[in-house]
All heavy atoms as a GROMACS GRO file, in nm:
protein
  538
    1MET      N    1  -2.628   2.841  -0.224
    1MET     CA    2  -2.586   2.758  -0.334
    1MET      C    3  -2.481   2.655  -0.292
    1MET      O    4  -2.472   2.551  -0.353
    1MET     CB    5  -2.530   2.846  -0.447
    1MET     CG    6  -2.636   2.913  -0.533
    1MET     SD    7  -2.748   2.798  -0.613
    1MET     CE    8  -2.642   2.722  -0.731
    2LYS      N    9  -2.400   2.686  -0.192
    2LYS     CA   10  -2.295   2.593  -0.150
    2LYS      C   11  -2.355   2.459  -0.109
    2LYS      O   12  -2.306   2.355  -0.150
    2LYS     CB   13  -2.212   2.652  -0.037
    2LYS     CG   14  -2.093   2.566   0.000
    2LYS     CD   15  -1.994   2.644   0.081
    2LYS     CE   16  -1.863   2.572   0.097
    2LYS     NZ   17  -1.779   2.574  -0.021
    3TYR      N   18  -2.460   2.464  -0.028
    3TYR     CA   19  -2.523   2.340   0.017
    3TYR      C   20  -2.575   2.259  -0.102
    3TYR      O   21  -2.561   2.137  -0.105
    3TYR     CB   22  -2.637   2.367   0.114
    3TYR     CG   23  -2.596   2.430   0.245
    3TYR    CD1   24  -2.690   2.492   0.325
    3TYR    CD2   25  -2.466   2.427   0.291
    3TYR    CE1   26  -2.655   2.549   0.447
    3TYR    CE2   27  -2.429   2.484   0.412
    3TYR     CZ   28  -2.525   2.545   0.489
    3TYR     OH   29  -2.490   2.601   0.610
    4ALA      N   30  -2.634   2.325  -0.198
    4ALA     CA   31  -2.689   2.257  -0.316
    4ALA      C   32  -2.577   2.187  -0.394
    4ALA      O   33  -2.596   2.073  -0.440
    4ALA     CB   34  -2.762   2.356  -0.405
    5ARG      N   35  -2.463   2.252  -0.406
    5ARG     CA   36  -2.351   2.191  -0.478
    5ARG      C   37  -2.296   2.071  -0.403
    5ARG      O   38  -2.267   1.967  -0.464
    5ARG     CB   39  -2.240   2.294  -0.503
    5ARG     CG   40  -2.280   2.404  -0.600
    5ARG     CD   41  -2.162   2.492  -0.638
    5ARG     NE   42  -2.096   2.552  -0.522
    5ARG     CZ   43  -2.120   2.673  -0.475
    5ARG    NH1   44  -2.211   2.750  -0.533
    5ARG    NH2   45  -2.052   2.720  -0.371
    6ILE      N   46  -2.285   2.083  -0.272
    6ILE     CA   47  -2.236   1.971  -0.190
    6ILE      C   48  -2.330   1.852  -0.202
    6ILE      O   49  -2.287   1.738  -0.224
    6ILE     CB   50  -2.222   2.014  -0.042
    6ILE    CG1   51  -2.115   2.121  -0.027
    6ILE    CG2   52  -2.192   1.894   0.047
    6ILE    CD1   53  -2.119   2.193   0.106
    7VAL      N   54  -2.458   1.876  -0.189
    7VAL     CA   55  -2.557   1.769  -0.197
    7VAL      C   56  -2.557   1.705  -0.336
    7VAL      O   57  -2.565   1.582  -0.347
    7VAL     CB   58  -2.697   1.821  -0.159
    7VAL    CG1   59  -2.804   1.718  -0.190
    7VAL    CG2   60  -2.702   1.858  -0.012
    8ALA      N   61  -2.544   1.783  -0.440
    8ALA     CA   62  -2.542   1.729  -0.577
    8ALA      C   63  -2.421   1.638  -0.596
    8ALA      O   64  -2.433   1.528  -0.654
    8ALA     CB   65  -2.541   1.842  -0.679
    9ILE      N   66  -2.305   1.679  -0.549
    9ILE     CA   67  -2.185   1.596  -0.560
    9ILE      C   68  -2.203   1.468  -0.480
    9ILE      O   69  -2.175   1.358  -0.529
    9ILE     CB   70  -2.060   1.673  -0.512
    9ILE    CG1   71  -2.030   1.791  -0.605
    9ILE    CG2   72  -1.939   1.580  -0.504
    9ILE    CD1   73  -1.928   1.890  -0.549
   10PHE      N   74  -2.252   1.480  -0.357
   10PHE     CA   75  -2.274   1.364  -0.272
   10PHE      C   76  -2.374   1.267  -0.333
   10PHE      O   77  -2.351   1.146  -0.335
   10PHE     CB   78  -2.320   1.410  -0.133
   10PHE     CG   79  -2.362   1.299  -0.042
   10PHE    CD1   80  -2.271   1.204   0.002
   10PHE    CD2   81  -2.493   1.289   0.002
   10PHE    CE1   82  -2.309   1.101   0.086
   10PHE    CE2   83  -2.532   1.188   0.086
   10PHE     CZ   84  -2.440   1.093   0.129
   11ALA      N   85  -2.484   1.319  -0.385
   11ALA     CA   86  -2.586   1.233  -0.447
   11ALA      C   87  -2.527   1.158  -0.565
   11ALA      O   88  -2.554   1.038  -0.582
   11ALA     CB   89  -2.705   1.318  -0.491
   12ASN      N   90  -2.448   1.226  -0.644
   12ASN     CA   91  -2.386   1.163  -0.761
   12ASN      C   92  -2.289   1.053  -0.720
   12ASN      O   93  -2.291   0.944  -0.775
   12ASN     CB   94  -2.315   1.270  -0.845
   12ASN     CG   95  -2.266   1.215  -0.976
   12ASN    OD1   96  -2.334   1.140  -1.044
   12ASN    ND2   97  -2.145   1.254  -1.013
   13GLU      N   98  -2.205   1.081  -0.621
   13GLU     CA   99  -2.105   0.984  -0.576
   13GLU      C  100  -2.167   0.864  -0.505
   13GLU      O  101  -2.113   0.754  -0.511
   13GLU     CB  102  -2.004   1.051  -0.483
   13GLU     CG  103  -1.912   1.147  -0.553
   13GLU     CD  104  -1.814   1.215  -0.459
   13GLU    OE1  105  -1.818   1.189  -0.337
   13GLU    OE2  106  -1.735   1.296  -0.509
   14SER      N  107  -2.278   0.884  -0.439
   14SER     CA  108  -2.340   0.776  -0.362
   14SER      C  109  -2.453   0.707  -0.439
   14SER      O  110  -2.511   0.612  -0.387
   14SER     CB  111  -2.396   0.831  -0.231
   14SER     OG  112  -2.499   0.924  -0.256
   15ASP      N  113  -2.483   0.755  -0.559
   15ASP     CA  114  -2.596   0.701  -0.638
   15ASP      C  115  -2.726   0.708  -0.559
   15ASP      O  116  -2.810   0.619  -0.566
   15ASP     CB  117  -2.569   0.557  -0.682
   15ASP     CG  118  -2.458   0.549  -0.785
   15ASP    OD1  119  -2.446   0.641  -0.868
   15ASP    OD2  120  -2.383   0.451  -0.782
   16MET      N  121  -2.742   0.816  -0.484
   16MET     CA  122  -2.859   0.837  -0.400
   16MET      C  123  -2.947   0.943  -0.467
   16MET      O  124  -2.895   1.037  -0.525
   16MET     CB  125  -2.810   0.888  -0.264
   16MET     CG  126  -2.914   0.899  -0.158
   16MET     SD  127  -2.845   0.964  -0.002
   16MET     CE  128  -2.735   0.834   0.048
   17PRO      N  129  -3.078   0.928  -0.459
   17PRO     CA  130  -3.166   1.034  -0.511
   17PRO      C  131  -3.137   1.166  -0.438
   17PRO      O  132  -3.101   1.167  -0.319
   17PRO     CB  133  -3.307   0.986  -0.479
   17PRO     CG  134  -3.294   0.838  -0.457
   17PRO     CD  135  -3.155   0.815  -0.405
   18LEU      N  136  -3.151   1.276  -0.508
   18LEU     CA  137  -3.123   1.407  -0.450
   18LEU      C  138  -3.199   1.432  -0.320
   18LEU      O  139  -3.144   1.488  -0.225
   18LEU     CB  140  -3.156   1.518  -0.550
   18LEU     CG  141  -3.047   1.554  -0.649
   18LEU    CD1  142  -3.100   1.654  -0.752
   18LEU    CD2  143  -2.925   1.609  -0.580
   19GLU      N  144  -3.324   1.390  -0.315
   19GLU     CA  145  -3.405   1.413  -0.196
   19GLU      C  146  -3.346   1.341  -0.074
   19GLU      O  147  -3.340   1.396   0.035
   19GLU     CB  148  -3.550   1.368  -0.217
   19GLU     CG  149  -3.625   1.447  -0.322
   19GLU     CD  150  -3.595   1.402  -0.465
   19GLU    OE1  151  -3.535   1.292  -0.485
   19GLU    OE2  152  -3.628   1.477  -0.558
   20ASP      N  153  -3.301   1.217  -0.096
   20ASP     CA  154  -3.241   1.139   0.013
   20ASP      C  155  -3.107   1.198   0.054
   20ASP      O  156  -3.073   1.204   0.173
   20ASP     CB  157  -3.224   0.993  -0.028
   20ASP     CG  158  -3.356   0.922  -0.048
   20ASP    OD1  159  -3.460   0.972  -0.001
   20ASP    OD2  160  -3.355   0.814  -0.112
   21ALA      N  161  -3.029   1.242  -0.044
   21ALA     CA  162  -2.900   1.304  -0.017
   21ALA      C  163  -2.918   1.433   0.062
   21ALA      O  164  -2.843   1.461   0.156
   21ALA     CB  165  -2.825   1.331  -0.147
   22LEU      N  166  -3.019   1.509   0.027
   22LEU     CA  167  -3.047   1.634   0.098
   22LEU      C  168  -3.086   1.606   0.242
   22LEU      O  169  -3.038   1.671   0.335
   22LEU     CB  170  -3.158   1.712   0.027
   22LEU     CG  171  -3.193   1.848   0.084
   22LEU    CD1  172  -3.075   1.944   0.072
   22LEU    CD2  173  -3.314   1.905   0.012
   23GLN      N  174  -3.170   1.507   0.263
   23GLN     CA  175  -3.211   1.470   0.399
   23GLN      C  176  -3.091   1.424   0.482
   23GLN      O  177  -3.075   1.465   0.596
   23GLN     CB  178  -3.317   1.358   0.395
   23GLN     CG  179  -3.369   1.320   0.532
   23GLN     CD  180  -3.441   1.434   0.601
   23GLN    OE1  181  -3.527   1.497   0.542
   23GLN    NE2  182  -3.403   1.464   0.723
   24PHE      N  183  -3.007   1.340   0.421
   24PHE     CA  184  -2.888   1.295   0.494
   24PHE      C  185  -2.798   1.413   0.528
   24PHE      O  186  -2.746   1.422   0.640
   24PHE     CB  187  -2.810   1.191   0.413
   24PHE     CG  188  -2.692   1.136   0.489
   24PHE    CD1  189  -2.710   1.037   0.583
   24PHE    CD2  190  -2.565   1.189   0.471
   24PHE    CE1  191  -2.603   0.989   0.657
   24PHE    CE2  192  -2.457   1.142   0.545
   24PHE     CZ  193  -2.476   1.042   0.638
   25PHE      N  194  -2.780   1.504   0.434
   25PHE     CA  195  -2.696   1.622   0.456
   25PHE      C  196  -2.746   1.703   0.574
   25PHE      O  197  -2.668   1.738   0.663
   25PHE     CB  198  -2.691   1.708   0.330
   25PHE     CG  199  -2.616   1.836   0.346
   25PHE    CD1  200  -2.478   1.837   0.362
   25PHE    CD2  201  -2.681   1.958   0.346
   25PHE    CE1  202  -2.407   1.956   0.377
   25PHE    CE2  203  -2.613   2.077   0.362
   25PHE     CZ  204  -2.475   2.076   0.377
   26TYR      N  205  -2.874   1.733   0.578
   26TYR     CA  206  -2.927   1.816   0.686
   26TYR      C  207  -2.924   1.747   0.822
   26TYR      O  208  -2.928   1.814   0.926
   26TYR     CB  209  -3.066   1.867   0.653
   26TYR     CG  210  -3.063   1.986   0.561
   26TYR    CD1  211  -3.127   1.984   0.438
   26TYR    CD2  212  -2.994   2.102   0.596
   26TYR    CE1  213  -3.123   2.094   0.353
   26TYR    CE2  214  -2.990   2.212   0.512
   26TYR     CZ  215  -3.054   2.207   0.391
   26TYR     OH  216  -3.048   2.315   0.308
   27ASP      N  217  -2.915   1.615   0.823
   27ASP     CA  218  -2.905   1.540   0.949
   27ASP      C  219  -2.761   1.510   0.988
   27ASP      O  220  -2.737   1.446   1.091
   27ASP     CB  221  -2.982   1.408   0.938
   27ASP     CG  222  -3.132   1.428   0.931
   27ASP    OD1  223  -3.181   1.532   0.979
   27ASP    OD2  224  -3.201   1.339   0.877
   28SER      N  225  -2.665   1.555   0.909
   28SER     CA  226  -2.525   1.517   0.928
   28SER      C  227  -2.448   1.612   1.019
   28SER      O  228  -2.484   1.728   1.037
   28SER     CB  229  -2.455   1.512   0.792
   28SER     OG  230  -2.437   1.643   0.741
   29ASP      N  231  -2.338   1.559   1.072
   29ASP     CA  232  -2.244   1.642   1.146
   29ASP      C  233  -2.176   1.741   1.052
   29ASP      O  234  -2.144   1.852   1.092
   29ASP     CB  235  -2.138   1.555   1.215
   29ASP     CG  236  -2.194   1.476   1.332
   29ASP    OD1  237  -2.295   1.519   1.391
   29ASP    OD2  238  -2.137   1.370   1.363
   30THR      N  239  -2.154   1.699   0.928
   30THR     CA  240  -2.090   1.788   0.830
   30THR      C  241  -2.171   1.915   0.814
   30THR      O  242  -2.116   2.026   0.817
   30THR     CB  243  -2.075   1.716   0.694
   30THR    OG1  244  -1.997   1.596   0.712
   30THR    CG2  245  -2.009   1.805   0.592
   31TYR      N  246  -2.302   1.903   0.800
   31TYR     CA  247  -2.388   2.021   0.790
   31TYR      C  248  -2.377   2.108   0.915
   31TYR      O  249  -2.364   2.230   0.906
   31TYR     CB  250  -2.534   1.982   0.767
   31TYR     CG  251  -2.629   2.097   0.784
   31TYR    CD1  252  -2.635   2.198   0.689
   31TYR    CD2  253  -2.709   2.108   0.897
   31TYR    CE1  254  -2.720   2.307   0.707
   31TYR    CE2  255  -2.793   2.215   0.915
   31TYR     CZ  256  -2.799   2.314   0.820
   31TYR     OH  257  -2.883   2.422   0.837
   32LYS      N  258  -2.379   2.043   1.030
   32LYS     CA  259  -2.371   2.116   1.156
   32LYS      C  260  -2.242   2.198   1.162
   32LYS      O  261  -2.243   2.316   1.196
   32LYS     CB  262  -2.378   2.019   1.273
   32LYS     CG  263  -2.369   2.084   1.408
   32LYS     CD  264  -2.373   1.980   1.519
   32LYS     CE  265  -2.352   2.047   1.653
   32LYS     NZ  266  -2.334   1.953   1.760
   33PHE      N  267  -2.131   2.135   1.127
   33PHE     CA  268  -2.003   2.203   1.132
   33PHE      C  269  -1.994   2.317   1.031
   33PHE      O  270  -1.942   2.424   1.062
   33PHE     CB  271  -1.888   2.105   1.110
   33PHE     CG  272  -1.878   1.998   1.216
   33PHE    CD1  273  -1.829   1.872   1.184
   33PHE    CD2  274  -1.917   2.021   1.347
   33PHE    CE1  275  -1.818   1.774   1.281
   33PHE    CE2  276  -1.908   1.923   1.445
   33PHE     CZ  277  -1.858   1.798   1.411
   34VAL      N  278  -2.045   2.294   0.912
   34VAL     CA  279  -2.041   2.399   0.808
   34VAL      C  280  -2.129   2.516   0.849
   34VAL      O  281  -2.088   2.632   0.842
   34VAL     CB  282  -2.086   2.343   0.671
   34VAL    CG1  283  -2.103   2.455   0.569
   34VAL    CG2  284  -1.986   2.241   0.619
   35SER      N  285  -2.250   2.487   0.893
   35SER     CA  286  -2.344   2.594   0.926
   35SER      C  287  -2.300   2.675   1.048
   35SER      O  288  -2.330   2.794   1.058
   35SER     CB  289  -2.485   2.539   0.948
   35SER     OG  290  -2.490   2.456   1.061
   36GLU      N  291  -2.227   2.610   1.140
   36GLU     CA  292  -2.179   2.679   1.259
   36GLU      C  293  -2.040   2.740   1.240
   36GLU      O  294  -1.989   2.805   1.330
   36GLU     CB  295  -2.178   2.583   1.378
   36GLU     CG  296  -2.318   2.541   1.420
   36GLU     CD  297  -2.317   2.439   1.533
   36GLU    OE1  298  -2.209   2.398   1.578
   36GLU    OE2  299  -2.428   2.400   1.574
   37GLY      N  300  -1.978   2.715   1.124
   37GLY     CA  301  -1.846   2.769   1.097
   37GLY      C  302  -1.736   2.705   1.177
   37GLY      O  303  -1.629   2.764   1.196
   38VAL      N  304  -1.757   2.583   1.226
   38VAL     CA  305  -1.657   2.512   1.304
   38VAL      C  306  -1.535   2.485   1.216
   38VAL      O  307  -1.547   2.434   1.104
   38VAL     CB  308  -1.714   2.378   1.359
   38VAL    CG1  309  -1.606   2.295   1.425
   38VAL    CG2  310  -1.828   2.406   1.455
   39ALA      N  311  -1.417   2.521   1.267
   39ALA     CA  312  -1.289   2.498   1.199
   39ALA      C  313  -1.290   2.552   1.055
   39ALA      O  314  -1.227   2.495   0.967
   39ALA     CB  315  -1.254   2.349   1.201
   40ASP      N  316  -1.364   2.658   1.034
   40ASP     CA  317  -1.374   2.719   0.900
   40ASP      C  318  -1.419   2.620   0.793
   40ASP      O  319  -1.378   2.628   0.677
   40ASP     CB  320  -1.242   2.784   0.859
   40ASP     CG  321  -1.213   2.909   0.938
   40ASP    OD1  322  -1.309   2.973   0.985
   40ASP    OD2  323  -1.095   2.944   0.954
   41MET      N  324  -1.503   2.525   0.832
   41MET     CA  325  -1.552   2.425   0.736
   41MET      C  326  -1.623   2.490   0.619
   41MET      O  327  -1.616   2.439   0.507
   41MET     CB  328  -1.646   2.325   0.804
   41MET     CG  329  -1.578   2.230   0.900
   41MET     SD  330  -1.484   2.100   0.820
   41MET     CE  331  -1.615   1.988   0.775
   42HIS      N  332  -1.688   2.602   0.642
   42HIS     CA  333  -1.760   2.670   0.534
   42HIS      C  334  -1.665   2.725   0.427
   42HIS      O  335  -1.708   2.756   0.316
   42HIS     CB  336  -1.846   2.783   0.590
   42HIS     CG  337  -1.769   2.888   0.662
   42HIS    ND1  338  -1.718   2.867   0.788
   42HIS    CD2  339  -1.732   3.012   0.625
   42HIS    CE1  340  -1.652   2.975   0.826
   42HIS    NE2  341  -1.659   3.065   0.730
   43CYS      N  342  -1.535   2.731   0.458
   43CYS     CA  343  -1.435   2.778   0.362
   43CYS      C  344  -1.378   2.666   0.276
   43CYS      O  345  -1.308   2.692   0.180
   43CYS     CB  346  -1.321   2.848   0.434
   43CYS     SG  347  -1.372   2.996   0.522
   44ARG      N  348  -1.408   2.544   0.311
   44ARG     CA  349  -1.356   2.429   0.237
   44ARG      C  350  -1.427   2.416   0.102
   44ARG      O  351  -1.538   2.465   0.084
   44ARG     CB  352  -1.375   2.299   0.316
   44ARG     CG  353  -1.321   2.301   0.455
   44ARG     CD  354  -1.173   2.284   0.456
   44ARG     NE  355  -1.123   2.292   0.593
   44ARG     CZ  356  -1.014   2.232   0.635
   44ARG    NH1  357  -0.944   2.160   0.553
   44ARG    NH2  358  -0.976   2.247   0.759
   45SER      N  359  -1.364   2.346   0.011
   45SER     CA  360  -1.423   2.329  -0.123
   45SER      C  361  -1.546   2.239  -0.114
   45SER      O  362  -1.561   2.159  -0.021
   45SER     CB  363  -1.321   2.268  -0.218
   45SER     OG  364  -1.299   2.131  -0.188
   46ASP      N  365  -1.631   2.253  -0.213
   46ASP     CA  366  -1.752   2.169  -0.219
   46ASP      C  367  -1.714   2.022  -0.226
   46ASP      O  368  -1.777   1.937  -0.163
   46ASP     CB  369  -1.836   2.207  -0.341
   46ASP     CG  370  -1.880   2.351  -0.340
   46ASP    OD1  371  -1.882   2.412  -0.231
   46ASP    OD2  372  -1.913   2.404  -0.448
   47GLU      N  373  -1.611   1.990  -0.304
   47GLU     CA  374  -1.567   1.852  -0.320
   47GLU      C  375  -1.517   1.794  -0.187
   47GLU      O  376  -1.546   1.680  -0.152
   47GLU     CB  377  -1.457   1.841  -0.426
   47GLU     CG  378  -1.505   1.870  -0.566
   47GLU     CD  379  -1.520   2.020  -0.597
   47GLU    OE1  380  -1.470   2.105  -0.518
   47GLU    OE2  381  -1.582   2.051  -0.700
   48TYR      N  382  -1.440   1.874  -0.114
   48TYR     CA  383  -1.390   1.830   0.016
   48TYR      C  384  -1.507   1.800   0.110
   48TYR      O  385  -1.509   1.696   0.177
   48TYR     CB  386  -1.300   1.938   0.078
   48TYR     CG  387  -1.253   1.904   0.216
   48TYR    CD1  388  -1.138   1.829   0.236
   48TYR    CD2  389  -1.326   1.944   0.329
   48TYR    CE1  390  -1.095   1.796   0.365
   48TYR    CE2  391  -1.284   1.912   0.457
   48TYR     CZ  392  -1.168   1.838   0.475
   48TYR     OH  393  -1.128   1.805   0.601
   49LEU      N  394  -1.603   1.888   0.114
   49LEU     CA  395  -1.718   1.869   0.204
   49LEU      C  396  -1.804   1.752   0.161
   49LEU      O  397  -1.856   1.678   0.245
   49LEU     CB  398  -1.798   1.998   0.213
   49LEU     CG  399  -1.723   2.112   0.281
   49LEU    CD1  400  -1.798   2.244   0.265
   49LEU    CD2  401  -1.698   2.082   0.428
   50ALA      N  402  -1.818   1.730   0.031
   50ALA     CA  403  -1.892   1.613  -0.018
   50ALA      C  404  -1.819   1.486   0.021
   50ALA      O  405  -1.883   1.386   0.058
   50ALA     CB  406  -1.910   1.621  -0.169
   51ASP      N  407  -1.685   1.488   0.017
   51ASP     CA  408  -1.607   1.372   0.060
   51ASP      C  409  -1.626   1.346   0.210
   51ASP      O  410  -1.638   1.231   0.253
   51ASP     CB  411  -1.459   1.391   0.030
   51ASP     CG  412  -1.426   1.378  -0.118
   51ASP    OD1  413  -1.511   1.326  -0.194
   51ASP    OD2  414  -1.316   1.421  -0.158
   52GLU      N  415  -1.627   1.452   0.289
   52GLU     CA  416  -1.652   1.438   0.432
   52GLU      C  417  -1.790   1.378   0.458
   52GLU      O  418  -1.808   1.293   0.544
   52GLU     CB  419  -1.640   1.574   0.502
   52GLU     CG  420  -1.500   1.624   0.516
   52GLU     CD  421  -1.415   1.538   0.607
   52GLU    OE1  422  -1.458   1.509   0.720
   52GLU    OE2  423  -1.305   1.499   0.564
   53LEU      N  424  -1.887   1.423   0.381
   53LEU     CA  425  -2.023   1.372   0.392
   53LEU      C  426  -2.027   1.224   0.355
   53LEU      O  427  -2.093   1.144   0.421
   53LEU     CB  428  -2.116   1.454   0.304
   53LEU     CG  429  -2.264   1.440   0.325
   53LEU    CD1  430  -2.305   1.477   0.467
   53LEU    CD2  431  -2.339   1.528   0.225
   54MET      N  432  -1.952   1.186   0.251
   54MET     CA  433  -1.946   1.046   0.208
   54MET      C  434  -1.882   0.960   0.317
   54MET      O  435  -1.930   0.850   0.345
   54MET     CB  436  -1.868   1.033   0.078
   54MET     CG  437  -1.861   0.891   0.026
   54MET     SD  438  -2.023   0.818  -0.011
   54MET     CE  439  -2.052   0.888  -0.170
   55LEU      N  440  -1.777   1.010   0.380
   55LEU     CA  441  -1.715   0.936   0.490
   55LEU      C  442  -1.813   0.916   0.605
   55LEU      O  443  -1.821   0.807   0.663
   55LEU     CB  444  -1.591   1.009   0.540
   55LEU     CG  445  -1.470   1.010   0.447
   55LEU    CD1  446  -1.362   1.102   0.502
   55LEU    CD2  447  -1.416   0.870   0.427
   56GLU      N  448  -1.888   1.021   0.636
   56GLU     CA  449  -1.988   1.012   0.741
   56GLU      C  450  -2.097   0.911   0.705
   56GLU      O  451  -2.141   0.831   0.788
   56GLU     CB  452  -2.048   1.150   0.764
   56GLU     CG  453  -2.132   1.162   0.887
   56GLU     CD  454  -2.178   1.304   0.915
   56GLU    OE1  455  -2.115   1.401   0.869
   56GLU    OE2  456  -2.280   1.316   0.986
   57TYR      N  457  -2.138   0.912   0.579
   57TYR     CA  458  -2.240   0.818   0.531
   57TYR      C  459  -2.189   0.673   0.542
   57TYR      O  460  -2.260   0.586   0.592
   57TYR     CB  461  -2.276   0.852   0.386
   57TYR     CG  462  -2.372   0.757   0.322
   57TYR    CD1  463  -2.506   0.754   0.360
   57TYR    CD2  464  -2.329   0.669   0.224
   57TYR    CE1  465  -2.595   0.666   0.300
   57TYR    CE2  466  -2.418   0.581   0.164
   57TYR     CZ  467  -2.550   0.579   0.202
   57TYR     OH  468  -2.638   0.492   0.143
   58LYS      N  469  -2.066   0.650   0.497
   58LYS     CA  470  -2.010   0.514   0.502
   58LYS      C  471  -1.996   0.466   0.646
   58LYS      O  472  -2.022   0.348   0.674
   58LYS     CB  473  -1.875   0.511   0.430
   58LYS     CG  474  -1.889   0.518   0.281
   58LYS     CD  475  -1.753   0.518   0.213
   58LYS     CE  476  -1.769   0.525   0.062
   58LYS     NZ  477  -1.636   0.529  -0.004
   59GLU      N  478  -1.957   0.554   0.735
   59GLU     CA  479  -1.948   0.520   0.877
   59GLU      C  480  -2.083   0.479   0.932
   59GLU      O  481  -2.097   0.380   1.004
   59GLU     CB  482  -1.897   0.640   0.957
   59GLU     CG  483  -1.758   0.630   1.004
   59GLU     CD  484  -1.718   0.749   1.087
   59GLU    OE1  485  -1.794   0.790   1.178
   59GLU    OE2  486  -1.610   0.804   1.059
   60LYS      N  487  -2.182   0.558   0.898
   60LYS     CA  488  -2.317   0.532   0.948
   60LYS      C  489  -2.371   0.400   0.893
   60LYS      O  490  -2.434   0.323   0.965
   60LYS     CB  491  -2.410   0.647   0.909
   60LYS     CG  492  -2.543   0.642   0.977
   60LYS     CD  493  -2.621   0.768   0.952
   60LYS     CE  494  -2.730   0.782   1.054
   60LYS     NZ  495  -2.798   0.910   1.046
   61MET      N  496  -2.344   0.372   0.766
   61MET     CA  497  -2.390   0.247   0.704
   61MET      C  498  -2.316   0.127   0.762
   61MET      O  499  -2.376   0.022   0.780
   61MET     CB  500  -2.373   0.253   0.552
   61MET     CG  501  -2.463   0.352   0.483
   61MET     SD  502  -2.640   0.319   0.508
   61MET     CE  503  -2.686   0.446   0.622
   62ALA      N  504  -2.189   0.144   0.793
   62ALA     CA  505  -2.110   0.032   0.847
   62ALA      C  506  -2.157  -0.006   0.987
   62ALA      O  507  -2.160  -0.126   1.020
   62ALA     CB  508  -1.963   0.070   0.849
   63CYS      N  509  -2.193   0.091   1.068
   63CYS     CA  510  -2.235   0.058   1.205
   63CYS      C  511  -2.376   0.004   1.211
   63CYS      O  512  -2.412  -0.060   1.309
   63CYS     CB  513  -2.222   0.182   1.295
   63CYS     SG  514  -2.355   0.301   1.278
   64CYS      N  515  -2.452   0.023   1.107
   64CYS     CA  516  -2.592  -0.021   1.109
   64CYS      C  517  -2.613  -0.155   1.043
   64CYS      O  518  -2.723  -0.209   1.043
   64CYS     CB  519  -2.681   0.083   1.038
   64CYS     SG  520  -2.678   0.243   1.121
   65ARG      N  521  -2.508  -0.211   0.984
   65ARG     CA  522  -2.521  -0.342   0.919
   65ARG      C  523  -2.513  -0.453   1.023
   65ARG      O  524  -2.437  -0.446   1.118
   65ARG     CB  525  -2.410  -0.362   0.818
   65ARG     CG  526  -2.426  -0.275   0.696
   65ARG     CD  527  -2.324  -0.309   0.594
   65ARG     NE  528  -2.341  -0.220   0.479
   65ARG     CZ  529  -2.249  -0.195   0.391
   65ARG    NH1  530  -2.131  -0.253   0.402
   65ARG    NH2  531  -2.272  -0.115   0.289
   66PRO      N  532  -2.590  -0.559   0.999
   66PRO     CA  533  -2.586  -0.674   1.093
   66PRO      C  534  -2.459  -0.754   1.081
   66PRO      O  535  -2.388  -0.754   0.994
   66PRO     CB  536  -2.708  -0.756   1.055
   66PRO     CG  537  -2.748  -0.714   0.919
   66PRO     CD  538  -2.689  -0.577   0.898
   0.00000   0.00000   0.00000
């Protein structure tokens, strides 16, 4: 359920369809860190992790713009 809550918050904040948000989440470093328990990321709040995901998304979008 934690992943679902993170993705729902991220989708809402980014105005992204849930399916796209889910795909981005599973391809993200944030997911990797949470799933592997790096730095106790799995203990962080859903909102914190959604914010981390949003930062990662913004970084990725900024580097891909012409």
